[in-house]
C-alpha positions, 0 to 999 in steps of 0.5 A: 803078832802078824797072824793075831792081826790078820785075824783081828782085821779092822779092829786093828787096823782102827786102833794103829789109824788112831795111835797114828792120828795121835802121834802127830797131834801130840808132835803138832802140839809140841811144835805149836807150844814151842813156837818151832815153825815146821815145815809141812813136808816134815809134819808129814814125814812124821806120820810116814816115820811109824814103823813100816812093818806096823802099817803094811800089816793093819792096811789090807784092803778089803780085795775079793779072793783071788780064783780061777786057774794058776798063772804063770807070772814070772818065769827064768831058766836063766839060758837067753845067751843075750843075758845069761851066757852060755859058758858060765861066769855071767852075774845076774843083772836087772831084774835080780839084785846083787845084794851079796855083802862085799861085792859078791855076786851070783853067776851062772854055772853051765851044766849038762844036767842042768834042769834046763840047758845050760845054765844054772845059778850058783850061790857062793861067798856071801851072795844075796840074789833078789827079785822085787816084784810087783803082784797087784791083781795076784793072789795065792801066790806061789814060788816054785825053783829048783835046787842042787849041791855037789861036792858037799861038805857044808853050807847052806842056801837061805830062801826067803821072801819080804812083803815091804820090799825087805824092811822083814824077811821070812824064811821058806827054806834053808838049803843044806845037807848032812855034813860032809868031810873031804873024804866023803862028800855029799850031793843031790840031784835037781830037786823042784821045790814049791812054796806059797807065800803067805795072803800077805803077798796078795795083791802087794806090790812090794813082794821080794824074793831072795836067795842067799848063802847061811851058813859058810860055804864049802859045797857047790849049791846051786838053784834054777828055773824059778818062777813065780804062781798065783790067780787073778783078783777079780776087778783089779788090773795086774801091773804092766809087767811083775817085775822092774825094767831091766835098766842094768839091762839097757846101757848099751853103746851100739859099735864103731858103723851102727846107729841104734836108734833104741828108743822109736815111738811106733805107735799107741796101744792100750792107751800108751806108746809102743816101741822099737829098737831099729839099728841101722849103718852109719852111712846110708847103703847105696841101695835099701837094705832088707830088715830082720825082725826079732821077737823077743820070747819070756811065756808071752809074760816077759822079756825086753826088746832090748836084751837083743840091742848088740843081736841086732847091730851084729845084723846091720855090721854081719849080715847086711840086714838092717837090725830090728827088735820089738816090744808088744804087750805082756800078759799081765797086760793085755791077753791075745790078741794084744800080742801081734796086733803090736807086733804088726803094727811093727811091721807097718811103722817099719813099711811107713819109713822105708825112705829114712831107714832106707829099708827095702819093704819088700824084704822083711823078715822075722824070727823069734825064739819060744813065744817070740816064736810063735808071734812070729809064726802067726806074722807069717801067716796073717799078713793083712787079715782083718777082722771080719774074714772069716777062717775054717778050723780044723773042726770044720767049723768056720769062724770070722777072724779076731782083731788082729790089725788093732789100731796103732797106727798106720793101717794103709801099709802092709803087715806080710812079710817074705821069710819067718824063722821059728825056733821052738815056738808052741804052735798047737793049743789043742793038747793036753800040756798046752791046756795045762800050761800057764801060760797059754792059759794065760795068753787066753785070758786065764782061760785054760786052752780045752774050756775055750777050744775056738779061742785057742784055735784062733791063737795058733799059726796054723789055723790060717795057713794058706798058699801064699806064706812066706818060706819058713825055716822052723828048729826045735830039738826033741828033748826041750823040758818047757814046749814040746818038739811035737808042736812043731811037728804038727803046724809044719804039717799044717803049714805044708798041707796048706800049700805053703811053698818052703817049708824046713822044718828039722828035728834035733835027735839031741839034747840042746847043748850038743846042738853047739857041736851041730851049729857052732855059730848059734848061741843056746837059749832056754829051750832050744838052739837060737839064732839071737848071734845068726 
């Protein structure tokens, strides 16, 4: 039926529009004849009561075809320690929805052989793990993920998607293995799967994907590294975020001794307010305190400052810093340089309100991991640069610096920082990896790095390195499966060549999990070590 409706297009749509009007007219006639008074909203509800699946199928707009490079819209590796821990047993929270029967919840399971370390997601019991997606502005949607099974006797995971928020479902895969026995159990290692969703996912704000238990489990069955890809639809602005806000994750009670300003409006950008979270001692210190600013990762396309609320409170209690966590515009909302503009805005705000928070404006340090590491590094090398300044690229060409400052507020204050910790941040956009990395493509406004070489270089922190840059502390693992460790090697070399006085750079020749033995206080994040609880 659906394919027939799609092929007939406008004719079928007109039929249903006419039919829907007749339903309402008949209902109104009955009301008038019987003399019953019915509120207007109930009459409108009669129209709304027409089956949603019918209306959704037939009310497709005439939208342009998707075009351009495939973009990473959303990706989750389930390895961020603040959201998923590093030892297993953590039930997934928003934006993921637990829809399993009887309170069954999908949880993390740590493994040294997961596609990305340390976590996979175990599907068991009556688990049903769903992800709502707003795919406005995107088409040709593709879902990818890993599956894995061990100690398999029987059982299955159903992977499915919905075009209408869960009212109806279409199966993409039934993941199962040949039956085993208690004596001879089957297994299958990490296997990458990829499926293209139907055209009804295009420009659709009510898509859901779901991983749920099918046949009863006598096995260990897992998923990992879920990602959504698509192409941009010309003329349609993508949703600010492809997933709903992580409301469950924002319910946080600060520990005793800490005052948390959770939603501080620091200025405006892109026509909306920008927020930060700031943690200070309940009792003000005798002297202004240094500041540690955290910039979240997430491929520049997802993530939330509130994932680090516990960490910034620990900065206050355990380290003697004022703790700050930043939000910035993500690539579905705006490309580079929007992200660095918002980060710089936050630094200026802190200096403008130094007295209010009893902070020392001459001692502001910043750190980030993954995409956050890139922004922390870029902040370190571009302090107080303004549009109209010039910079020489590694090609020998001198070009104008883009507007890195923005106009969000507090322009009279400096955005320089005094220390940078960069954990496995992308830093080299001249490589084949960067050219093929969809997150970089989205950062560059939908352009592959090789197609816009000047723009790509202007988004690299090493481009702006100069002798007056602050000390840098850089860490990466050579087994990083997401960002090549050579990015950090290249960036450290650029800093040293520019005469930066302190560049502490180290690449660990070990698996990510082994770093816990060397850095016991530091939990693991997506594709390298993390300082979240430093």
